MARMITOR-559518 format. One record per residue (C-alpha): residue in three letters; z, y, x. Coordinates in steps of 0.05 Angstrom, whole numbers, padded with zeros to 5 digits, always signed. Layout:
<rs>
AlaZYX
...
</rs>
This chain:
<rs>
Met-00060+00868-00105
Arg-00001+00837-00070
Ala+00036+00879-00021
Ile+00054+00846+00045
Glu+00105+00880+00089
Ser+00126+00863+00159
Ser+00199+00859+00180
Ala+00189+00926+00215
Gly+00173+00957+00148
Gly+00111+00991+00120
Pro+00048+00962+00090
Leu-00003+00933+00138
Asn-00072+00962+00141
Gln-00116+00913+00101
Asp-00179+00918+00145
Arg-00139+00910+00209
Gln-00103+00850+00178
Leu-00168+00816+00159
Arg-00198+00826+00228
Ser-00135+00799+00261
Ile-00135+00737+00217
Ala-00208+00723+00228
Leu-00199+00728+00303
Ala-00138+00684+00302
Leu-00173+00630+00261
Leu-00232+00632+00309
Leu-00186+00624+00369
Ala-00148+00568+00334
Gly-00213+00532+00320
Thr-00233+00534+00393
Ala-00165+00509+00414
Cys-00167+00448+00368
Pro-00198+00382+00389
Ala-00264+00366+00356
Gly-00256+00335+00289
Ala-00203+00330+00237
Ala-00181+00317+00166
Ala-00147+00372+00130
Ala-00127+00415+00074
Ser-00120+00485+00048
Thr-00055+00518+00029
Val-00029+00550-00033
Ser-00019+00625-00036
Ser+00047+00652-00010
Ala+00061+00675-00080
Asp+00075+00603-00099
Ile+00132+00599-00050
Glu+00164+00667-00059
Ala+00232+00635-00066
Thr+00226+00588-00007
Ala+00197+00642+00039
Gln+00263+00679+00037
Ala+00323+00653+00075
Gly+00388+00636+00041
Pro+00448+00682+00043
Asn+00481+00646+00101
Glu+00420+00629+00142
Pro+00380+00666+00195
Arg+00326+00708+00164
Gly+00271+00685+00212
Gln+00206+00718+00191
Asp+00228+00766+00138
Ile+00170+00765+00089
Val+00170+00797+00021
Val+00116+00773-00025
Thr+00101+00799-00095
Gly+00051+00777-00146
Gln+00040+00722-00197
Ser+00046+00650-00177
Leu-00015+00606-00183
Phe+00025+00556-00224
Arg+00064+00604-00268
Asp+00025+00581-00329
Val+00026+00507-00312
Gln+00088+00469-00334
Pro+00105+00409-00290
Glu+00098+00341-00322
His+00159+00319-00284
Gln+00211+00357-00244
Leu+00263+00323-00200
Asp+00325+00358-00177
Gln+00369+00329-00123
Gln+00407+00282-00169
Ala+00341+00257-00197
Ile+00316+00246-00126
Glu+00379+00207-00110
Ser+00369+00164-00172
Tyr+00311+00128-00138
Gly+00357+00102-00083
Val+00303+00108-00029
Ser+00307+00132+00042
Thr+00246+00174+00059
Val+00198+00223+00026
Ser+00141+00172+00031
Asp+00184+00120-00004
Leu+00198+00170-00060
Leu+00125+00188-00067
Asp+00107+00114-00072
Glu+00158+00105-00128
Val+00131+00166-00165
Ala+00059+00142-00158
Asn+00078+00075-00187
Glu+00109+00109-00247
Leu+00049+00154-00258
Ala+00001+00094-00251
Asp-00053+00142-00226
Asp-00118+00119-00195
Gln-00122+00180-00148
Glu-00077+00204-00092
Pro-00041+00269-00110
Leu-00048+00332-00070
Val+00018+00345-00035
Leu+00047+00414-00023
Val+00108+00427+00020
Asn+00141+00494+00005
Gly+00076+00514-00027
Glu+00031+00496+00031
Arg-00018+00439+00027
Val-00008+00384+00079
Gly-00067+00349+00109
Asp-00034+00281+00108
Val+00029+00252+00077
Asn+00051+00231+00147
Glu+00066+00304+00161
Ile+00125+00300+00113
Gly+00132+00226+00095
Gly+00180+00209+00151
Phe+00232+00260+00130
Pro+00295+00234+00095
Val+00303+00248+00021
Glu+00363+00293+00039
Ala+00311+00343+00062
Leu+00286+00353-00009
Arg+00314+00404-00057
Gln+00264+00394-00112
Val+00200+00356-00130
Gln+00150+00380-00182
Ile+00094+00337-00208
Leu+00039+00379-00239
Pro-00013+00353-00288
Arg-00081+00325-00270
Gly-00131+00380-00254
Ser-00080+00429-00227
Ala-00101+00414-00155
Val-00166+00454-00162
Arg-00126+00519-00155
Val-00103+00499-00085
Gly-00166+00467-00059
Gly-00160+00397-00088
Thr-00206+00359-00134
Ser-00208+00361-00210
Gly-00180+00291-00216
Gln-00118+00304-00174
Arg-00047+00322-00192
Val-00004+00366-00149
Val+00063+00343-00122
Asn+00101+00403-00096
Leu+00160+00388-00050
Thr+00212+00441-00037
Leu+00254+00429+00025
Thr+00325+00449+00040
Arg+00330+00509+00087
Lys+00377+00478+00137
Leu+00388+00406+00159
Arg+00406+00368+00222
Ser+00414+00294+00214
Ala+00404+00225+00244
Thr+00392+00169+00195
Val+00398+00095+00211
Thr+00379+00040+00162
Val+00384-00035+00170
Ala+00361-00081+00114
Pro+00359-00157+00117
Lys+00320-00193+00062
Val+00320-00265+00039
Ala+00284-00308-00012
Thr+00333-00342-00059
Glu+00293-00407-00055
Gly+00307-00406+00020
Asp+00265-00416+00082
Trp+00242-00343+00088
His+00276-00280+00112
Ser+00259-00212+00140
Val+00295-00153+00169
Arg+00273-00081+00174
Gly+00304-00022+00211
Glu+00292+00052+00210
Thr+00316+00111+00251
Leu+00302+00183+00231
Leu+00318+00246+00271
Thr+00310+00309+00229
Tyr+00316+00383+00243
Ile+00303+00438+00192
Gln+00321+00511+00206
Gly+00289+00561+00160
Gln+00214+00556+00168
Thr+00217+00508+00228
Arg+00222+00434+00217
Ala+00215+00372+00260
Asn+00223+00298+00248
Leu+00217+00235+00290
Ser+00219+00168+00255
Phe+00215+00097+00281
Arg+00208+00036+00235
Ala+00207-00037+00252
Arg+00199-00099+00209
Asp+00202-00173+00225
Glu+00184-00228+00174
Ser+00190-00302+00185
Asn+00133-00348+00164
Leu+00136-00391+00102
Leu+00106-00461+00104
Glu+00074-00497+00046
Ser+00123-00554+00054
Glu+00180-00504+00043
Arg+00153-00491-00027
Asn+00135-00564-00042
Val+00060-00549-00046
Val+00021-00611-00067
Gln-00036-00624-00019
Pro-00105-00644-00044
Asp-00127-00716-00040
Leu-00164-00735+00023
Phe-00232-00768+00023
Thr-00211-00800+00089
Pro-00137-00820+00099
Phe-00121-00782+00163
Ala-00051-00787+00191
Leu-00013-00769+00255
Gly-00001-00843+00268
Gly-00072-00861+00248
Asn-00103-00907+00196
Ala-00157-00960+00203
Val-00215-00947+00155
Gly-00284-00975+00142
Phe-00344-00952+00181
Pro-00393-00920+00168
Asp-00366-00916+00097
Thr-00294-00893+00107
Thr-00278-00912+00035
Gly-00307-00982+00040
Glu-00280-01048+00065
Ile-00252-01049+00136
Asp-00265-01121+00154
Pro-00276-01183+00109
Phe-00230-01225+00154
Leu-00175-01173+00144
Ser-00186-01175+00068
Ala-00183-01251+00069
Leu-00118-01250+00108
Ala-00087-01197+00061
Gly-00113-01231-00002
Glu-00147-01167-00026
Ile-00202-01121-00005
Val-00172-01074+00046
Thr-00200-01003+00052
Ala-00144-00972+00093
Ala-00086-00996+00136
Pro-00037-00960+00182
Ile-00045-00972+00256
Pro+00013-01016+00280
Gln+00055-00998+00340
Gly+00041-01032+00405
Ser-00017-01036+00453
Thr-00048-01102+00427
Pro-00040-01106+00350
Thr-00067-01166+00315
Leu-00105-01173+00250
Ala-00041-01198+00218
Asn-00006-01134+00240
Phe-00058-01094+00202
Ala-00054-01140+00142
Ala+00020-01125+00136
Gly+00004-01054+00115
Ala-00059-01068+00077
Asn-00078-01012+00028
Asp-00013-00975+00043
Pro-00039-00924+00093
Ala+00004-00878+00134
Phe+00011-00809+00103
Thr+00020-00741+00137
Asp+00040-00681+00094
Leu+00000-00621+00118
Gly+00051-00574+00087
Pro+00092-00565+00152
Phe+00028-00544+00187
Arg+00002-00493+00137
Thr+00032-00424+00124
Leu+00037-00391+00056
Arg+00058-00327+00091
Pro+00050-00312+00165
Asn+00102-00290+00214
Leu+00095-00215+00218
Glu+00120-00161+00265
Asn+00106-00088+00250
Tyr+00126-00024+00288
Glu+00112+00048+00271
Leu+00129+00114+00307
Asn+00116+00179+00270
Gly+00130+00250+00293
Ser+00119+00318+00260
Phe+00133+00390+00280
Tyr+00121+00451+00237
Thr+00134+00524+00253
Arg+00111+00593+00233
Leu+00073+00628+00289
Ala+00067+00694+00253
Pro+00083+00722+00184
Trp+00014+00700+00162
Leu+00002+00638+00205
Ser+00037+00570+00208
Ser+00021+00507+00247
Asn+00038+00434+00241
Phe+00029+00378+00292
Asn+00035+00306+00271
Phe+00025+00240+00306
Lys+00032+00167+00288
Leu+00030+00103+00329
Asn+00032+00033+00299
Arg+00026-00039+00319
Ser+00025-00101+00275
Val+00022-00174+00296
Ser+00017-00236+00251
His+00015-00311+00266
Ser-00011-00365+00218
Leu-00018-00440+00216
Arg-00079-00472+00182
Gly-00067-00546+00184
Leu-00084-00602+00234
Pro-00150-00620+00266
Ser-00177-00689+00247
Ser-00229-00739+00269
Val-00252-00811+00257
Phe-00256-00850+00322
Val-00305-00909+00321
Leu-00276-00974+00350
Ser-00331-01022+00369
Ala-00324-01096+00355
Thr-00341-01107+00428
Asn-00279-01069+00452
Pro-00231-01120+00483
Ala-00172-01087+00447
Ser-00204-01094+00377
Pro-00179-01150+00331
Phe-00236-01135+00282
Ser-00302-01171+00272
Arg-00342-01107+00260
Asp-00340-01034+00279
Val-00283-00997+00245
Gly-00258-00926+00242
Leu-00191-00899+00265
Ala-00172-00836+00226
Phe-00125-00790+00264
Tyr-00096-00720+00257
Gly-00087-00681+00321
Ala-00015-00666+00339
Asp-00020-00590+00346
Pro-00036-00546+00287
Leu-00094-00496+00286
Arg-00067-00426+00295
Ser-00091-00355+00280
Arg-00065-00290+00309
Ser-00081-00220+00285
Val-00064-00156+00323
Ser-00074-00086+00296
Glu-00059-00025+00338
Gly-00074+00048+00326
Gly-00053+00119+00327
Asp-00074+00188+00304
Ala-00058+00259+00321
Arg-00068+00319+00275
Val-00060+00393+00285
Thr-00063+00442+00226
Phe-00063+00517+00222
Asn-00049+00551+00155
Gly-00067+00624+00149
Arg-00050+00673+00094
Phe-00080+00741+00085
Gly-00076+00781+00022
Arg-00087+00735-00036
Trp-00126+00685+00005
Thr-00104+00625+00044
Ser-00142+00587+00098
Asn-00134+00520+00131
Leu-00161+00493+00197
Thr-00146+00421+00214
Ala-00167+00374+00270
Thr-00153+00300+00271
His-00167+00245+00321
Thr-00155+00172+00301
Glu-00163+00108+00341
Ser-00152+00037+00318
Thr-00163-00031+00348
Asn-00162-00096+00310
Ser-00167-00165+00341
Phe-00166-00235+00311
Asp-00159-00301+00348
Ser-00169-00367+00312
Asp-00169-00439+00334
Arg-00228-00480+00310
Gln-00247-00553+00314
Thr-00314-00557+00350
Gly-00340-00619+00315
Phe-00326-00657+00250
Gly-00367-00719+00264
Thr-00344-00785+00291
Ile-00322-00797+00363
Ile-00344-00862+00396
Ile-00289-00898+00435
Asp-00312-00925+00502
Asp-00304-01001+00508
Thr-00262-00991+00570
Thr-00210-00951+00531
Asn-00153-00984+00494
Pro-00145-00939+00432
Phe-00076-00968+00417
Ser-00046-00945+00483
Thr-00086-00880+00491
Asp-00077-00812+00458
Leu-00145-00807+00424
Thr-00130-00739+00393
Ser-00138-00706+00462
Leu-00212-00720+00452
Ile-00216-00674+00391
Gly-00251-00611+00413
Ile-00212-00547+00399
Thr-00236-00478+00417
Ser-00212-00407+00403
Asp-00257-00355+00372
Arg-00242-00282+00378
Ser-00264-00219+00344
Lys-00247-00147+00363
Ser-00265-00080+00334
Lys-00249-00010+00358
Thr-00257+00052+00314
Asn-00255+00125+00335
Thr-00254+00180+00283
Asn-00256+00255+00293
Ile-00254+00302+00233
Gly-00254+00377+00229
Leu-00243+00417+00166
Leu-00240+00491+00150
Ser-00225+00517+00080
Phe-00212+00582+00045
Thr-00177+00589-00023
Gly-00166+00651-00063
Pro-00188+00695-00122
Ile-00259+00722-00121
Phe-00246+00770-00178
Asp-00199+00781-00237
Leu-00214+00767-00310
Pro-00172+00793-00367
Ala-00140+00724-00372
Gly-00125+00721-00298
Pro-00156+00713-00229
Val-00216+00667-00218
Gln-00191+00620-00163
Thr-00242+00589-00116
Thr-00244+00543-00055
Val-00298+00540-00002
Glu-00293+00483+00047
Gly-00333+00456+00106
Arg-00323+00390+00140
Leu-00351+00356+00203
Ser-00337+00284+00218
Trp-00356+00235+00274
Tyr-00344+00160+00267
Asp-00356+00107+00319
Leu-00344+00032+00310
Glu-00356-00021+00362
Ser-00343-00094+00347
Arg-00356-00161+00378
Ser-00345-00232+00355
Thr-00354-00302+00381
Phe-00358-00327+00309
Ser-00430-00304+00301
Pro-00494-00303+00343
Leu-00497-00229+00329
Ser-00435-00219+00370
Lys-00440-00145+00384
Arg-00445-00088+00334
His-00444-00013+00346
Phe-00444+00035+00288
Gln-00443+00111+00292
Arg-00441+00161+00236
Asn-00440+00236+00232
Glu-00421+00272+00169
Gln-00429+00344+00148
Ser-00405+00369+00081
Val-00394+00432+00042
Arg-00353+00437-00021
Gly-00338+00491-00071
Ala-00288+00491-00128
Ile-00272+00543-00181
Asp-00217+00553-00233
Val-00233+00602-00289
Pro-00180+00624-00339
Leu-00215+00638-00406
Thr-00157+00655-00452
Ser-00084+00669-00440
Arg-00024+00680-00485
Ser+00017+00714-00430
Ala-00041+00763-00415
Asn-00053+00772-00490
Val-00126+00749-00483
Leu-00145+00714-00548
Pro-00072+00689-00553
Gln-00087+00654-00619
Leu-00129+00604-00579
Gly-00072+00590-00530
Asp-00087+00580-00456
Leu-00157+00555-00440
Asp-00178+00541-00369
Phe-00245+00517-00339
Thr-00253+00482-00272
Ala-00315+00459-00234
Glu-00329+00428-00167
Tyr-00391+00411-00126
Ala-00398+00379-00058
His-00459+00363-00015
Val-00448+00310+00039
His-00500+00289+00090
Tyr-00491+00223+00127
Ser-00532+00208+00189
Asp-00544+00137+00163
Ala-00541+00143+00087
Gly-00575+00210+00074
Ser-00550+00264+00028
Leu-00500+00248-00028
His-00467+00292-00079
Arg-00402+00299-00117
Ser-00391+00343-00178
Ser-00341+00351-00234
Val-00325+00397-00292
Gly-00261+00401-00331
Leu-00229+00439-00389
Thr-00155+00448-00400
Trp-00127+00474-00465
Glu-00055+00489-00485
Pro-00059+00513-00557
Ile+00018+00514-00561
Asp+00072+00506-00509
Pro+00089+00433-00523
Leu+00017+00409-00522
Arg-00032+00404-00463
Leu-00102+00375-00470
Arg-00152+00362-00414
Gly-00222+00333-00411
Ser-00265+00323-00349
Ile-00329+00291-00325
Glu-00334+00269-00252
Glu-00395+00242-00215
Thr-00387+00217-00144
Glu-00436+00185-00095
Asn-00400+00146-00041
Ala-00428+00117+00023
Pro-00397+00051+00046
Ser-00345+00062+00100
Ile-00365+00047+00171
Gln-00314-00010+00172
Thr-00345-00041+00110
Leu-00412-00038+00146
Gly-00393-00059+00216
Asn-00329-00100+00218
Pro-00338-00163+00261
Ile-00358-00230+00230
Val-00297-00276+00225
Gln-00300-00350+00206
Thr-00233-00380+00184
Pro-00233-00456+00174
Glu-00186-00496+00129
Val-00180-00442+00075
Arg-00160-00472+00009
Val-00202-00451-00052
Phe-00215-00475-00123
Asp-00286-00497-00139
Pro-00301-00480-00212
Leu-00363-00526-00212
Thr-00325-00589-00194
Gly-00254-00571-00213
Glu-00230-00591-00144
Thr-00187-00554-00094
Val-00221-00560-00026
Asp-00213-00533+00045
Val-00272-00490+00066
Thr-00294-00446+00123
Gln-00287-00374+00099
Ile-00331-00319+00127
Ser-00310-00247+00125
Gly-00331-00182+00159
Gly-00378-00124+00148
Asn-00445-00121+00115
Pro-00494-00070+00145
Gly-00541-00076+00085
Leu-00496-00043+00034
Arg-00523+00015-00008
Pro-00484+00077-00031
Glu-00449+00072-00098
Lys-00448+00122-00154
Val-00389+00129-00201
Arg-00383+00170-00265
Val-00314+00179-00296
Asn-00302+00212-00363
Arg-00229+00228-00378
Leu-00192+00256-00437
Gly-00117+00267-00431
Ala-00060+00296-00471
Leu+00012+00314-00457
Leu+00062+00328-00512
Arg+00132+00354-00497
Leu+00178+00334-00554
Val+00252+00345-00538
Pro+00263+00393-00479
Arg+00337+00379-00479
Ile+00326+00308-00456
Asn+00258+00322-00423
Leu+00224+00274-00471
Gln+00149+00276-00468
Leu+00090+00233-00487
Asp+00026+00228-00447
Ala-00040+00193-00459
Glu-00106+00186-00422
Tyr-00172+00154-00440
Thr-00218+00136-00383
Asp-00290+00113-00386
Thr-00316+00090-00318
Asn-00388+00071-00301
Ala-00400+00049-00229
Arg-00470+00032-00204
Asn-00483-00005-00139
Phe-00409-00010-00134
Ile-00384-00043-00070
Ser-00335-00101-00072
Gly-00315-00157-00026
Leu-00344-00221-00054
Pro-00286-00260-00084
Pro-00274-00335-00081
Ala-00320-00377-00123
Ser-00328-00363-00197
Leu-00386-00385-00241
Pro-00421-00317-00249
Val-00414-00299-00176
Met-00439-00367-00153
Gln-00500-00360-00198
Ala-00515-00290-00171
Phe-00502-00305-00097
Pro-00517-00380-00087
Glu-00531-00368-00013
Arg-00458-00347-00004
Tyr-00430-00415-00027
Val-00454-00473+00016
Arg-00446-00546-00004
Asn-00457-00611+00034
Ala-00501-00669+00012
Asp-00445-00695-00033
Gly-00440-00628-00070
Thr-00373-00610-00038
Leu-00362-00536-00025
Thr-00357-00526+00050
Ile-00371-00452+00065
Val-00354-00389+00027
Asp-00382-00323+00051
Leu-00339-00266+00025
Arg-00371-00207+00060
Pro-00378-00146+00014
Val-00438-00138-00032
Asn-00467-00088-00081
Phe-00460-00107-00154
Asp-00509-00076-00202
Ser-00457-00040-00245
His-00387-00043-00272
Lys-00366-00010-00337
Glu-00295-00003-00360
Lys-00261+00034-00417
Arg-00185+00038-00419
Phe-00129+00077-00451
Lys-00061+00091-00421
Trp-00004+00121-00458
Gly+00070+00128-00442
Leu+00134+00166-00448
Ser+00186+00193-00401
Met+00254+00224-00410
Arg+00315+00244-00370
Ala+00380+00261-00405
Lys+00450+00278-00385
Ile+00496+00229-00420
Ala+00561+00251-00388
Ser+00580+00317-00357
Gly+00615+00321-00290
Asn+00668+00369-00267
Ile+00686+00403-00202
Leu+00753+00384-00175
Gly+00750+00428-00113
Gly+00727+00414-00043
Ser+00660+00423-00009
Ser+00604+00377+00011
Arg+00642+00364+00075
Gly+00708+00351+00039
Asp+00742+00416+00059
Gly+00739+00489+00038
Pro+00712+00518-00027
Pro+00651+00490-00063
Pro+00586+00509-00030
Glu+00548+00569-00057
Ala+00491+00546-00102
Glu+00421+00550-00074
Thr+00368+00581-00117
Gly+00298+00557-00130
Glu+00238+00590-00163
Glu+00253+00649-00208
Gly+00325+00649-00183
Gln+00344+00585-00219
Pro+00402+00548-00186
Leu+00386+00481-00156
Pro+00436+00424-00167
Gln+00483+00410-00109
Arg+00490+00342-00077
Val+00550+00301-00096
Ser+00610+00317-00054
Ala+00680+00290-00045
Gly+00708+00346-00088
Arg+00669+00337-00152
Thr+00655+00286-00206
Pro+00580+00286-00216
Ser+00545+00283-00283
Thr+00514+00218-00307
Tyr+00440+00215-00324
Phe+00395+00165-00358
Gln+00322+00164-00339
Leu+00266+00125-00372
Thr+00191+00119-00360
Ala+00144+00070-00394
Asn+00068+00063-00392
His+00023+00017-00433
Thr-00048+00006-00409
Ile-00100-00023-00457
Val-00168-00044-00431
Phe-00219-00038-00488
Ser-00279-00062-00449
Asp-00291-00088-00378
Lys-00361-00114-00363
Leu-00394-00131-00299
Phe-00469-00132-00287
Ile-00479-00171-00223
Arg-00554-00171-00216
Pro-00613-00154-00262
Gly-00634-00214-00303
Leu-00566-00247-00304
Asp-00519-00249-00363
Thr-00465-00196-00368
Val-00396-00219-00344
Asn-00344-00200-00395
Leu-00280-00196-00354
Leu-00237-00194-00417
Glu-00266-00258-00445
Gly-00263-00310-00391
Gly-00310-00279-00341
Ala-00281-00264-00273
Leu-00301-00243-00203
Gly-00256-00294-00170
Ile-00204-00347-00184
Gly-00149-00300-00203
Gly-00167-00300-00277
Gly-00202-00249-00321
Arg-00181-00178-00332
Val-00115-00168-00368
Arg-00123-00130-00433
His-00051-00106-00438
Gln-00002-00085-00384
Val+00065-00050-00390
Asp+00102-00016-00332
Ser+00170+00015-00342
Thr+00231+00038-00304
Ala+00300+00056-00327
Ala+00356+00087-00285
Leu+00429+00102-00297
Thr+00457+00146-00242
Ser+00517+00188-00225
Gly+00507+00224-00160
Gly+00500+00172-00105
Leu+00519+00115-00152
Gly+00466+00083-00194
Ala+00424+00026-00220
Arg+00348+00025-00229
Val+00309-00029-00266
Gly+00234-00037-00263
Val+00197-00081-00312
Thr+00124-00102-00310
Trp+00090-00144-00363
Arg+00019-00168-00356
Gly-00015-00202-00414
Ala-00050-00269-00415
Ser-00121-00278-00388
Lys-00170-00334-00379
Leu-00224-00360-00333
Asp-00285-00400-00355
Thr-00304-00460-00312
Ser-00356-00516-00314
Ile-00329-00581-00286
Gly-00381-00636-00280
Gly-00426-00599-00328
Val-00371-00595-00381
Ser-00346-00525-00398
Asp-00271-00513-00395
Thr-00225-00454-00395
Leu-00166-00440-00349
Arg-00112-00401-00384
Phe-00065-00355-00346
Ser+00002-00343-00379
Pro+00033-00274-00388
Leu+00075-00250-00329
Phe+00142-00216-00337
Leu+00171-00185-00273
Val+00239-00151-00268
Asn+00262-00113-00206
Leu+00332-00087-00198
Arg+00361-00037-00149
Leu+00436-00021-00143
Phe+00462+00032-00096
Ala+00528+00065-00081
Asp+00550+00123-00038
Ala+00613+00098-00002
Arg+00642+00168-00006
Arg+00650+00158-00081
Phe+00701+00103-00068
Leu+00731+00129-00003
Pro+00730+00205-00010
Asn+00778+00217+00048
Ser+00745+00171+00098
Ser+00703+00204+00152
Trp+00662+00141+00166
Ala+00644+00135+00092
Arg+00609+00203+00094
Gly+00534+00192+00090
Leu+00541+00116+00082
Arg+00501+00084+00026
Leu+00499+00010+00007
Ser+00441-00018-00034
Val+00419-00084-00063
Asp+00347-00092-00083
Val+00326-00154-00123
Thr+00252-00167-00132
Asn+00229-00214-00188
Leu+00299-00221-00215
Thr+00280-00277-00264
Asn+00239-00314-00211
Asp+00180-00315-00259
Arg+00113-00342-00236
Gln+00048-00343-00273
Lys+00029-00411-00302
Val-00044-00435-00303
Arg-00067-00492-00347
Asp-00133-00524-00364
Ser-00150-00551-00434
Leu-00111-00615-00419
Gly-00049-00578-00396
Asn-00060-00593-00322
Thr-00052-00543-00265
Pro-00106-00545-00211
Leu-00076-00549-00142
Gln-00101-00480-00122
Tyr-00060-00450-00180
Gln+00006-00481-00161
Pro+00064-00431-00170
Ala+00074-00423-00095
Tyr+00002-00399-00088
Arg+00012-00348-00144
Asp+00077-00321-00114
Ala+00100-00352-00049
Leu+00168-00318-00044
Gly+00193-00316-00115
Arg+00259-00279-00122
Thr+00281-00240-00061
Ile+00345-00201-00047
Glu+00349-00144+00003
Phe+00415-00114+00027
Glu+00409-00044+00056
Ile+00459-00006+00097
Arg+00441+00067+00108
Lys+00481+00117+00147
Val+00467+00191+00154
Phe+00502+00224+00214
</rs>
């Protein structure tokens, strides 16, 4: 048993301790607001080093903990010291975690520990600057079960510095090298860490300009009717037929279109002068490829230890995002009667006009959440009580033309001296949804008994949730929706050590560990669902780790997926695989209350091989077999299989032209995928540094080294008085998809996503993908290159009853980040202290995917600007730590 001593000295009475903790947890639970999302914490034995203050710091709560760490027998897959953290050139902990997640290419969020305690949400630590980190450990998949996570999760353990006071300001303008687009983001962080108390306040803002289709030379589709801002005379009622036989006789050819001449009384000769050379208006300046976007976020976090066995954390976040889009011009054909005194024609004709003002859309998203967490520790057990309240509001306003038929011009109106476009009916539709979420969670983690190979670790967890969504929309007759859901769940997880070399239990078998998990969840609207998993981890020798697991999960559709408001967006450009045309349609989106729960089974088999410890070289591989039934997906834009399965979602007019696409989510029968991912990683010192004297502040002796777990020294940050070592870091992952098949509905053919079948217009599934990063760093000076290669794919179409295949070229993307600590170049300058300059280039080669049909042509929907609107971008970042 572990001995826990107070600062006053002497062991605590165990019974009295348990009673005190139970009472405190009960009081904490009554003090918390109803609801929350949360987490359990790791045993204090896992943070024995961080629980003790440094030699020059206040002791705070003087806690001495003895016993074996839960992760003593688990070697991290990756371990980042301070120089490795600096090599990413990022600003905050959340930025670093995003970079690490991209390198791991995991399909599950990791479980995050901070100084050994599990955090309920990344926002509790994500806003801290990277200077707050001393070390980052990434543990293998399956390790999270020991600290209350699921069998498919990794653990990311963050060790913080013991003392830090800083203010960080970042400004970063960004431009597209092709021009016409720019953005700027800013960030301010206020951070305080003193022993076991920490606080952080962060504010982020971002502003992006819009990008118009004309600014990327997007070719607009041909018009059935030649609309223009200045107007064109066309035939009536057939707008493609002859306008007037007298006009054709005067022009010497059959005239089907002619621009409207200037002046209030044009003659037939004036129209003949422009016969069959209609006015043209490019819609590119009135359509956005990317909207104007403004985003603001305020995040605060405060953590402190209330007692030697009890800590608390309060976190809040507020955010607001606004975007503006343009969707083209309204249009109408105005009918000019032959009896109108201003008409020079012998029959009724049409006047085709665009309206002067573009149709606009505006989206506003606002929200916030507050979370309070209490982590208790007693004996070898830890507990967690968390309460969370979240509110979010989303609104969408969109202009819409009220009618697309013809408009009759009164005989008393002179159409050549009157603004006819004011007669085009425009209205604004609006949708709004408000979501409230309250979640409460209580968990206990600890050993239930000891086996010869080690303690049997278990987690017991209970969760209560309340969800409420209210939405309304003028887009649909069913304008009001109100969904409520209550959720009660219990979960248990167990980790059983079977053999152990360190404990001399069947050492010839190595280390063998069994994990299992079961959860029962009852939804007020979806009934009872279950989640279970079993896993086995085997390390026959130190360099080799093998793990296999089977996970089965039943998921209810989210309340947003069920109840989001109906939104109709006109003038959305899509590719029609039945006709081969790119057309503008009305797109419907929103929730679908008829969705059924989905069931997913995932079989995994993974291996990790450590080859050369000196350069941290290791190979990892994972095979995944996924079978999802009733799986939920938003219906993509038209593809042949989807259109056959859901014909009611794709509406055509009498001419067979696609006019409405309903993309609300649906249940597909099943989706089966088999893939294999393997990769390597390494980090090697290629040049040793040397200490020249001086401290991190440029005066006095070098700072005393801090120590981490097991007393190992942690690397010091680069200072003015030392030449840092140079490191080379490499990670590379290759994903191979062996099989990817979709069963949309019973009775329909299977869609092979690797062989031309697709859910939408983006092409089939890529069989091969490679993701890699390489970094060369020396303290605060470095370069990082990221490379992504996606293989070719294809999409089967049927144009006019003739089958064809669209081929998507491979895509090669290179991203480059260069950063430099100004102190490296100006060691004696006070203003250079804490100043870092960075350049971030995205899509360095400006590569865009090319799409061709069998004749080598590119459909309009697959123009390069639609595949990647921005192309190459360059961001310049100035970051100063005060």
